[in-house]
C-alpha positions as CSV (number, residue, x, y, z in Angstrom):
1,X,93.9,86.0,247.6
2,X,95.6,89.6,247.0
3,X,98.6,90.1,244.2
4,X,101.5,91.3,245.9
5,X,103.3,94.2,244.3
6,X,106.6,95.1,245.3
7,X,107.0,99.0,244.8
8,X,110.0,101.5,244.4
9,X,108.5,104.6,247.1
10,X,106.0,105.7,249.5
11,X,103.3,107.7,246.2
12,X,103.2,103.9,244.4
13,X,102.2,102.5,247.3
14,X,99.5,105.1,248.7
15,X,98.8,104.7,244.7
16,X,98.2,100.9,244.8
17,X,97.0,100.2,247.8
18,X,93.3,101.8,246.7
19,X,93.3,98.8,243.9
20,X,91.2,95.8,245.4
21,X,93.0,92.7,245.6
22,X,96.2,94.1,245.6
23,X,98.9,94.4,248.7
24,X,101.8,97.1,247.8
25,X,104.8,96.3,249.6
26,X,107.7,99.1,249.8
27,X,111.1,98.0,248.7
28,X,114.4,100.2,248.9
29,X,117.3,100.1,246.7
30,X,120.5,98.6,247.8
31,X,119.2,97.2,250.9
32,X,117.6,93.8,251.4
33,X,114.6,93.0,249.9
34,X,112.0,92.4,252.1
35,X,110.1,88.8,252.9
36,X,107.2,89.6,250.9
37,X,109.6,89.9,247.6
38,X,109.6,85.9,247.7
39,X,105.7,85.7,246.8
40,X,105.6,89.1,244.6
41,X,103.9,88.7,241.5
42,X,104.3,92.0,240.2
43,X,107.5,94.3,240.1
44,X,107.8,98.0,239.6
45,X,111.4,98.8,238.8
46,X,113.0,101.3,240.9
47,X,116.6,101.9,239.7
48,X,116.6,97.9,239.7
49,X,118.6,96.7,236.7
50,X,117.5,92.8,234.9
51,X,120.0,90.4,235.4
52,X,119.7,87.0,237.8
53,X,120.3,89.0,241.4
54,X,117.2,90.6,240.7
55,X,115.4,87.3,239.3
56,X,116.5,85.2,242.5
57,X,115.3,87.9,244.9
58,X,111.7,87.9,243.0
59,X,111.2,84.4,242.0
60,X,107.7,84.2,241.6
61,X,107.4,87.3,239.6
62,X,105.1,87.5,236.8
63,X,104.9,90.9,235.9
64,X,107.4,93.7,235.1
65,X,105.6,97.2,235.5
66,X,107.5,99.7,234.1
67,X,107.3,103.5,234.8
68,X,108.5,104.5,231.8
69,X,107.5,104.0,227.8
70,X,110.6,102.9,226.5
71,X,111.4,98.8,227.4
72,X,114.7,98.6,225.6
73,X,116.7,98.2,229.0
74,X,114.2,95.0,230.2
75,X,113.5,93.3,226.4
76,X,115.4,90.3,226.3
77,X,116.6,89.8,229.9
78,X,113.2,89.3,231.2
79,X,112.6,85.4,232.6
80,X,110.7,83.0,230.3
81,X,106.9,83.5,230.9
82,X,107.4,87.2,232.9
83,X,105.1,89.6,230.8
84,X,106.6,93.4,230.7
85,X,103.9,96.6,230.6
86,X,105.4,99.8,229.7
87,X,103.7,103.5,231.3
88,X,102.6,104.2,227.4
89,X,100.1,107.2,227.8
90,X,101.5,109.0,230.8
91,X,104.1,111.1,228.9
92,X,102.9,112.1,225.5
93,X,101.5,115.3,226.7
94,X,104.3,116.9,228.3
95,X,107.0,115.3,225.8
96,X,104.4,117.0,223.0
97,X,104.5,120.0,224.8
98,X,108.3,120.2,224.8
99,X,108.7,119.2,220.6
100,X,106.3,122.5,220.6
101,X,108.4,124.1,222.4
102,X,111.6,123.6,220.4
103,X,110.0,124.1,217.5
104,X,108.9,127.6,218.5
105,X,112.2,128.6,220.0
106,X,113.8,127.7,216.4
107,X,111.8,129.6,214.5
108,X,111.3,132.8,216.2
109,X,115.1,132.7,217.2
110,X,114.9,132.7,221.1
111,X,118.2,131.7,221.5
112,X,119.1,134.8,219.5
113,X,117.5,137.4,221.2
114,X,117.9,135.9,224.8
115,X,121.6,136.0,223.8
116,X,120.7,139.4,222.6
117,X,119.6,140.4,226.3
118,X,122.8,139.5,227.7
119,X,124.4,141.2,225.6
120,X,122.4,144.3,226.5
121,X,121.7,144.4,222.7
122,X,118.4,145.3,220.8
123,X,118.5,143.4,217.8
124,X,115.5,143.9,216.0
125,X,115.2,141.3,213.0
126,X,112.6,139.1,211.3
127,X,112.2,135.3,212.4
128,X,110.3,132.7,210.7
129,X,107.1,130.9,212.0
130,X,105.4,127.9,213.3
131,X,102.5,129.0,211.4
132,X,102.0,126.7,207.8
133,X,104.6,124.3,208.6
134,X,104.8,121.1,207.1
135,X,105.5,118.5,209.4
136,X,106.4,115.0,210.0
137,X,105.6,112.8,212.5
138,X,107.6,109.8,212.7
139,X,106.1,107.7,215.2
140,X,101.8,107.7,214.9
141,X,101.4,105.8,218.7
142,X,100.6,107.7,221.6
143,X,103.3,109.9,221.8
144,X,102.8,111.2,217.6
145,X,98.9,111.9,218.5
146,X,99.5,114.3,221.0
147,X,101.6,115.7,219.1
148,X,99.8,116.1,216.2
149,X,96.4,117.9,218.5
150,X,98.8,120.4,219.8
151,X,100.8,121.2,216.2
152,X,97.2,121.4,214.2
153,X,96.1,124.8,216.6
154,X,99.4,126.5,214.9
155,X,98.0,125.8,211.6
156,X,101.0,122.9,210.7
157,X,100.1,120.2,208.3
158,X,101.3,117.1,210.0
159,X,101.8,113.8,208.3
160,X,102.2,110.7,210.5
161,X,104.3,107.9,209.4
162,X,104.0,104.6,211.2
163,X,105.8,100.8,211.5
164,X,103.0,100.0,208.9
165,X,100.5,101.5,207.1
166,X,97.1,102.3,207.8
167,X,94.1,104.7,208.0
168,X,95.6,108.1,208.0
169,X,99.2,106.8,208.4
170,X,101.7,106.3,205.7
171,X,104.2,102.9,206.5
172,X,107.9,103.6,207.3
173,X,108.9,102.3,203.7
174,X,107.8,105.5,202.2
175,X,109.5,107.8,204.5
176,X,112.5,108.4,201.5
177,X,109.4,110.2,199.2
178,X,107.8,112.2,202.1
179,X,111.4,113.3,203.5
180,X,111.7,115.9,201.0
181,X,108.4,117.4,201.6
182,X,108.7,118.7,205.2
183,X,110.1,121.5,207.1
184,X,110.3,119.4,209.8
185,X,110.9,115.6,210.6
186,X,110.2,114.3,214.6
187,X,111.1,111.6,215.6
188,X,108.8,109.5,218.3
189,X,109.6,106.1,217.9
190,X,110.7,103.3,220.5
191,X,114.2,102.3,220.3
192,X,113.8,98.9,218.3
193,X,116.4,96.8,216.4
194,X,113.8,98.2,213.3
195,X,114.2,101.7,214.6
196,X,117.9,101.8,215.8
197,X,120.0,103.8,213.4
198,X,117.4,104.4,211.3
199,X,118.2,108.2,210.9
200,X,121.5,107.7,208.7
201,X,123.5,109.4,206.2
202,X,121.5,108.8,203.2
203,X,117.7,109.3,205.8
204,X,119.5,113.3,206.7
205,X,120.3,113.7,202.9
206,X,116.8,113.2,201.5
207,X,115.7,116.2,204.2
208,X,115.0,119.8,202.5
209,X,117.5,122.0,203.2
210,X,117.0,124.1,206.1
211,X,114.5,121.8,208.0
212,X,114.4,120.8,211.1
213,X,115.1,117.4,212.9
214,X,113.8,116.6,216.5
215,X,114.6,113.8,218.4
216,X,112.5,112.9,221.6
217,X,112.9,109.2,221.2
218,X,116.1,107.5,222.3
219,X,119.8,109.0,221.3
220,X,120.6,105.6,219.0
221,X,117.6,106.1,216.7
222,X,119.9,108.8,215.2
223,X,123.4,108.4,213.2
224,X,125.0,110.9,215.3
225,X,128.1,111.6,212.7
226,X,126.1,112.1,210.1
227,X,123.5,114.3,212.1
228,X,126.9,116.5,213.3
229,X,127.9,116.3,209.6
230,X,124.7,118.0,208.3
231,X,124.8,120.5,211.3
232,X,128.5,121.7,210.3
233,X,127.9,122.2,206.9
234,X,125.2,124.7,207.9
235,X,122.3,122.0,205.7
236,X,120.1,120.9,208.6
237,X,119.2,122.4,212.0
238,X,118.2,119.7,215.2
239,X,116.9,119.9,218.4
240,X,118.0,116.8,220.1
241,X,116.3,115.9,223.8
242,X,118.4,112.5,223.6
243,X,121.7,112.2,222.5
244,X,124.4,109.0,221.5
245,X,126.2,108.8,223.4
246,X,124.3,110.0,226.8
247,X,125.0,112.1,228.0
248,X,127.8,113.5,225.6
249,X,131.7,113.6,226.8
250,X,132.7,117.0,227.3
251,X,135.1,117.1,223.9
252,X,132.3,115.6,221.9
253,X,131.2,118.2,218.9
254,X,127.2,118.1,220.0
255,X,128.0,120.5,222.3
256,X,129.4,123.7,219.6
257,X,128.2,122.1,216.3
258,X,126.0,125.0,215.0
259,X,122.6,125.4,214.8
260,X,121.4,122.8,217.2
261,X,119.2,122.9,220.5
262,X,120.5,120.3,223.2
263,X,118.3,119.6,226.6
264,X,119.5,116.9,228.8
265,X,116.8,114.7,228.2
266,X,113.7,116.1,230.0
267,X,110.9,116.3,227.6
268,X,108.6,113.9,230.0
269,X,110.3,115.4,233.4
270,X,107.3,118.3,234.2
271,X,105.8,118.1,237.4
272,X,103.3,115.8,238.0
273,X,105.0,113.7,236.3
274,X,105.4,110.2,238.6
275,X,102.1,110.8,239.2
276,X,100.7,109.9,235.9
277,X,103.1,107.1,235.7
278,X,101.7,106.1,238.2
279,X,98.1,106.7,237.2
280,X,99.3,104.5,234.4
281,X,101.0,101.7,235.9
282,X,97.8,101.4,238.5
283,X,95.1,100.9,235.9
284,X,97.6,97.9,234.0
285,X,98.2,96.4,237.4
286,X,94.3,96.6,238.2
287,X,93.9,95.3,234.8
288,X,96.4,92.0,235.7
289,X,95.0,91.6,239.0
290,X,91.4,91.3,237.5
291,X,92.5,88.0,235.2
292,X,92.8,90.3,232.4
293,X,96.9,91.0,230.4
294,X,97.8,94.7,230.7
295,X,97.0,97.0,227.8
296,X,100.7,97.9,227.3
297,X,102.6,94.9,227.1
298,X,105.3,94.3,224.7
299,X,104.7,92.0,222.4
300,X,108.0,91.1,220.0
301,X,108.4,94.6,218.1
302,X,111.9,94.5,220.0
């Protein structure tokens, strides 16, 4: 018996067709689902959203395999008994690379020198350096480990924080005593009931003067108004790849507040990213097809 998997594009069909005992079936968003959907046991969502219409179309689905590391759009919305697996591990490298890039840009004043180039102004000035900085990485999973490996060659001293303490990792309850000791705080946590709004006015006030907040997780992890207040006062700096709201309306203060480097949720959006997503998805589905649970199952942390 083969395992029928609904796949949203030809690249996915090609990758999954290499797995023994798997039949990959292409479906198109906005068109009637193929006849095979009635028997499909695995769904890789494209632009689909969780809801009754989707479950009616795939009545026998047992596993939702996401192509993203975040699962907040699906948690609590799948029928009882349906497994949910993420694509954790696919985008860690590129996301960590974005963090290194923005920290280098902030410390080396690349925005200042780019403005000088546009204005044909040769303005030499001393910049800061990433060397020797103390960086607090909040989120000690795949993303956090990728970032640590990339920062340490710059002679950065990294401190890891996870939801619970373990060897080499501080617990999240230790954050109040750690925030003021670091030059930069990088958020790499999933959006869950525990992390939503965790970076509030009290959290930001505990950060050192002149420190940099970097958010590459989800916008709702940060209380936007509290961050804008700190940036407007000039006490903190920040780099955001995600915002709340996302995207910010045209009149939102995030567009003009000083000390902010803002990018449009592209930390993991790089050439080859889709292929890396499908490599992880294929491994998860192959494990499921072999009678084992996928490694990236969402297990109640939301």
